[in-house]
C-alpha positions as CSV (number, residue, x, y, z in Angstrom):
1,M,35.4,19.1,-0.5
2,A,38.8,20.5,0.4
3,S,39.6,22.0,-3.1
4,D,37.9,22.5,-6.4
5,E,40.7,20.6,-8.2
6,A,39.6,17.2,-7.1
7,S,40.4,14.7,-9.8
8,V,37.7,12.2,-8.7
9,D,34.0,12.7,-8.3
10,P,33.2,12.1,-4.7
11,R,29.5,11.3,-5.4
12,A,30.6,8.6,-7.8
13,L,33.0,7.1,-5.3
14,L,30.4,7.1,-2.5
15,E,27.6,5.7,-4.7
16,Q,30.0,2.9,-5.9
17,E,31.0,2.2,-2.3
18,R,27.3,2.2,-1.3
19,K,26.5,-0.3,-4.1
20,E,29.4,-2.6,-3.0
21,L,28.3,-2.6,0.6
22,Q,24.7,-3.3,-0.3
23,D,25.9,-6.2,-2.6
24,Q,28.0,-7.6,0.2
25,L,25.0,-7.4,2.6
26,T,22.9,-9.2,0.1
27,E,25.5,-11.8,-0.6
28,I,25.7,-12.8,3.1
29,G,21.9,-12.8,3.4
30,F,21.3,-9.5,5.0
31,G,20.3,-7.5,2.0
32,G,16.6,-6.9,2.5
33,E,14.2,-6.0,5.2
34,G,13.7,-9.0,7.6
35,E,16.2,-11.0,5.8
36,G,18.9,-13.0,7.5
37,L,20.8,-16.2,7.0
38,T,18.8,-19.4,7.0
39,Y,20.0,-22.7,8.0
40,D,18.6,-26.2,7.7
41,A,16.8,-27.0,10.9
42,N,18.1,-30.6,10.7
43,F,21.7,-29.6,10.3
44,A,23.8,-31.9,12.5
45,D,26.2,-29.5,14.1
46,S,24.2,-26.8,15.8
47,S,27.3,-25.3,17.4
48,Q,28.8,-24.7,13.9
49,V,25.5,-23.0,12.8
50,T,25.6,-20.8,15.9
51,A,29.2,-19.8,15.2
52,E,28.5,-19.1,11.6
53,R,25.4,-17.1,12.5
54,G,27.5,-15.1,15.0
55,E,30.2,-14.4,12.4
56,A,27.7,-13.4,9.7
57,S,25.8,-11.1,12.1
58,A,29.1,-9.4,13.1
59,L,30.1,-9.0,9.5
60,A,26.7,-7.6,8.6
61,A,26.8,-5.1,11.5
62,N,30.2,-3.8,10.3
63,L,28.9,-3.6,6.7
64,Q,25.8,-1.8,7.9
65,E,27.8,0.6,9.9
66,S,30.0,1.4,6.9
67,L,26.8,1.8,4.7
68,E,25.5,4.3,7.3
69,E,28.7,6.3,7.0
70,V,28.5,6.4,3.2
71,E,24.9,7.5,3.4
72,A,25.9,10.3,5.9
73,A,28.7,11.4,3.5
74,L,26.2,11.6,0.6
75,A,23.9,13.7,2.8
76,K,26.8,16.0,3.5
77,L,27.4,16.3,-0.3
78,D,23.8,17.3,-0.7
79,E,24.0,19.8,2.2
80,G,27.3,21.3,0.8
81,N,29.5,20.5,3.8
82,Y,31.2,17.3,2.5
83,G,35.0,17.2,3.1
84,I,35.0,19.2,6.3
85,C,36.4,17.7,9.4
86,E,33.6,17.1,12.1
87,E,36.2,17.7,14.8
88,C,38.2,20.8,13.9
89,G,36.2,22.2,10.9
90,Q,39.1,22.2,8.6
91,P,39.0,20.8,5.1
92,I,39.9,17.1,4.7
93,A,42.7,16.4,2.3
94,D,41.6,15.3,-1.2
95,A,43.9,12.3,-1.0
96,R,42.2,11.1,2.2
97,L,38.8,11.6,0.7
98,E,39.8,9.6,-2.4
99,A,41.1,6.8,-0.2
100,M,38.1,7.0,2.2
101,P,35.3,8.9,0.6
102,A,33.2,8.7,3.8
103,A,35.9,10.1,6.0
104,R,34.5,12.2,8.7
105,F,37.7,13.6,10.2
106,C,41.0,15.0,8.8
107,I,44.1,12.9,9.3
108,N,45.2,14.9,12.3
109,C,41.9,14.6,14.2
110,A,41.5,10.9,13.2
111,S,44.9,10.1,14.6
112,K,43.9,11.5,17.9
113,R,40.9,9.3,18.3
């Protein structure tokens, strides 16, 4: 992390975020292996089912991507390089890490992307 004076435990923030993402995935039916949303085969409006499946799949993909970023940040904590910008190698500001615990880039490098 950028400084030793951080007021918030980054591991606690990341683990809380991981749990929330996993809970959201479970809530929409994508929480376990091989799981997905199920619909009644006799449902009258198949176009609505198709649309809802598409929306749920897109949401699940976004949640899964966020979960992977959190897992990567936890791995960085274990490796001792958490809070270092992947672009410029400079420390990421504590305020940014508190707001976005899985941040991979400092604000300057993130704004250039």
